[in-house]
C-alpha positions in Angstrom: 87.4 85.5 101.5 87.6 82.1 99.7 90.7 82.7 97.6 93.4 85.2 97.0 95.5 85.9 93.9 99.3 85.7 94.3 101.9 86.8 91.8 105.6 86.5 91.2 107.5 88.9 89.0 111.2 89.4 88.4 111.3 93.1 87.5 115.0 93.1 86.4 115.7 96.4 88.3 112.8 97.9 86.2 115.0 97.6 83.1 113.1 96.5 80.1 114.2 94.7 76.9 114.8 98.1 75.4 117.4 98.7 78.2 115.4 101.6 79.6 114.8 101.7 83.4 111.1 102.5 83.6 109.4 102.0 87.1 106.1 103.4 85.7 106.0 100.6 83.1 106.5 98.0 85.8 103.8 99.6 87.9 101.4 99.3 85.0 102.2 95.6 84.8 101.6 95.2 88.5 98.3 97.0 88.3 97.2 94.7 85.4 97.9 91.6 87.5 95.2 92.6 90.0 96.9 90.4 92.6 96.5 90.5 96.4 100.1 89.4 97.0 103.0 90.1 94.6 106.5 88.7 95.1 109.1 90.8 93.4 112.7 89.9 92.5 115.6 92.1 91.5 114.2 95.2 93.2 116.8 98.0 93.1 116.4 100.5 96.0 119.6 102.4 95.3 119.1 106.0 94.3 117.9 106.1 90.8 119.4 107.5 87.7 118.5 111.2 87.7 115.0 111.7 89.0 114.1 108.0 88.8 112.2 107.0 92.0 113.3 104.3 94.5 111.7 101.3 93.1 110.0 99.4 96.0 108.5 102.5 97.5 107.3 103.8 94.2 105.7 100.5 93.1 104.0 100.1 96.5 102.7 103.6 96.5 101.5 103.5 92.9 99.7 100.3 93.4 98.3 101.3 96.8 99.9 98.2 98.5 101.8 97.5 101.7 105.5 96.7 101.1 107.8 94.3 102.8 111.5 94.6 101.9 113.8 91.6 101.7 117.2 92.9 100.6 120.0 90.4 99.8 122.6 93.1 99.1 122.8 96.1 101.4 125.0 99.2 101.1 125.0 102.6 102.8 123.0 104.2 100.0 120.5 101.5 99.4 119.8 97.8 98.9 118.8 95.2 96.3 116.9 92.0 96.3 113.4 90.7 97.1 110.2 92.5 98.1 106.6 91.6 98.7 103.7 93.9 98.0 100.3 93.1 99.4 96.8 94.5 100.1 96.3 92.0 102.9 97.0 92.9 106.6 100.5 91.7 107.6 100.6 89.5 110.7 104.3 88.5 110.8 107.5 88.9 108.8 110.6 86.7 108.9 113.6 86.6 106.6 116.0 83.7 106.2 119.4 83.6 104.5 119.9 81.3 101.5 123.4 82.5 100.6 125.9 79.9 99.5 129.6 80.6 100.1 131.2 82.6 97.3 128.0 83.0 95.4 125.7 86.1 95.1 123.8 86.7 98.4 120.3 85.2 98.3 117.4 85.1 100.7 113.7 84.5 101.3 110.8 86.5 102.8 108.5 84.5 105.0 105.4 86.5 105.6 102.1 85.6 107.3 99.0 87.5 106.1 95.4 87.8 107.2 93.3 86.6 104.3 89.8 87.4 105.6 90.3 85.7 108.9 92.4 82.8 107.6 96.2 82.9 107.9 98.1 82.7 104.6 101.9 82.0 104.8 103.9 83.3 101.8 107.5 82.4 101.2 109.0 84.5 98.4 112.5 83.9 97.0 115.0 84.1 94.1 117.3 81.1 93.9 120.9 81.0 92.6 122.3 80.3 89.2 124.3 77.2 89.9 122.7 73.7 90.3 124.6 72.9 93.5 123.6 76.3 94.9 119.9 75.7 94.3 120.1 72.2 95.9 121.4 73.7 99.1 118.9 76.6 99.0 115.9 74.3 98.5 117.0 72.1 101.4 117.1 75.2 103.6 113.6 76.2 102.5 112.3 72.7 103.1 113.8 72.8 106.6 111.9 76.0 107.3 108.5 74.4 106.4 109.3 71.0 108.0 107.3 71.7 111.1 104.7 73.8 109.5 101.1 73.5 110.8 98.0 73.2 108.6 98.2 76.9 107.5 97.9 77.3 103.8 101.5 78.0 102.6 102.6 79.4 99.2 106.1 79.2 97.9 106.8 81.4 94.8 109.5 83.2 93.0 112.2 83.0 90.4 113.5 79.5 91.0 116.0 79.6 88.2 115.5 75.8 87.7 114.7 74.7 84.1 115.6 71.0 84.5 112.3 69.1 85.1 114.2 66.1 86.5 116.5 68.2 88.6 116.6 67.5 92.3 115.4 70.9 93.5 112.1 70.6 91.6 111.6 67.0 92.6 112.1 67.9 96.2 109.7 70.8 96.1 107.0 68.8 94.3 107.4 66.1 96.9 106.9 68.5 99.8 104.3 70.9 98.3 102.6 68.9 95.7 103.2 69.5 92.0 103.4 73.2 91.6 102.8 75.3 88.5 105.2 76.9 86.1 105.1 78.3 82.6 107.6 79.6 80.1 108.5 83.0 81.4 112.1 83.7 80.2 113.2 85.5 78.1 110.1 87.6 78.0 110.3 88.4 74.3 110.6 84.7 73.3 109.8 82.6 76.4 111.4 79.2 76.6 112.4 78.5 80.2 110.0 77.8 83.1 111.9 79.8 85.8 109.1 81.5 87.7 106.9 79.1 89.7 104.3 78.8 92.3 103.5 76.0 94.8 100.9 75.8 97.5 100.1 73.4 100.3 97.9 71.6 101.0 97.7 70.6 97.4 94.1 71.6 97.1 95.0 75.2 97.7 96.5 75.9 94.2 93.4 76.5 92.0 94.7 78.0 88.8 97.8 79.4 87.2 98.6 81.9 84.5 101.6 83.3 82.7 100.9 86.9 81.7 102.0 87.4 78.1 101.1 90.8 76.7 102.8 93.4 74.5 103.6 95.3 77.8 105.0 92.4 79.7 107.2 91.4 76.8 108.9 94.8 77.0 108.9 95.7 80.7 111.3 93.1 82.0 113.2 90.1 80.8 110.8 87.8 82.8 107.1 87.4 82.4 104.9 87.6 85.5 102.9 84.7 86.8 99.7 84.5 88.9 97.8 81.8 90.8 94.5 81.7 92.6 95.0 80.2 96.1 92.1 78.8 98.2 92.6 80.0 101.8 89.9 77.9 103.4 91.2 74.4 102.4 93.8 73.8 105.2 94.0 70.0 105.8 92.2 69.2 102.6 93.5 67.4 99.5 93.1 68.3 95.8 90.6 66.3 93.8 90.9 68.4 90.6 94.0 69.3 88.5 95.3 72.8 88.5 93.9 74.9 85.7 96.5 76.7 83.7 95.9 79.6 81.4 98.2 81.7 79.1 101.3 79.9 78.1 101.0 76.1 78.1 102.9 74.4 81.0 
């Protein structure tokens, strides 16, 4: 396996711009991405309205993928937060807390996958709404990868950062190399580049795409993004720029 396709998608509890909760519609989007690894945000695993299925289990089963749960809010009757769907064998799962005092609980999934004999590390997250909150959360993420080996590492998710000159993006670009982001929010008229993907070493990130279709405009308030990641380039450096498709970045 020379490369894998990774994706990030804030599914907004499967509630579309028409305010209808429709897990089947989100499942159709996920199927259309044809990704090996999909980081999901705002996954609601509380009992649904009426006969609505529990979202993570339904989406994983419908797509035929393994699921890793990363709840940030837990209650007796269910949980809410991040999830990772993948068709690759799972080697290891870690979770780390990114919660900032008095703010909504946040976290990250840190998953190692077997990508055809190569190890792929995927860190999936959803950062906070306040600039000071995101600065602390990015510092924690960077601390987790500080002693990382030459394993290809992907960081992706809803970063909630739209200021290009903001410190969180500058810090992440400095550590991972310049990542990729496109206008993904709001889905019906995308303006803000909230959903992003980084990979290190820098040569690992091969291409990037924002998926803008009639279905993705309706299914959630965010558009999904995908990237092709080379898994056999550990220790190498990029010689070509990342190729972007879809919305211009």
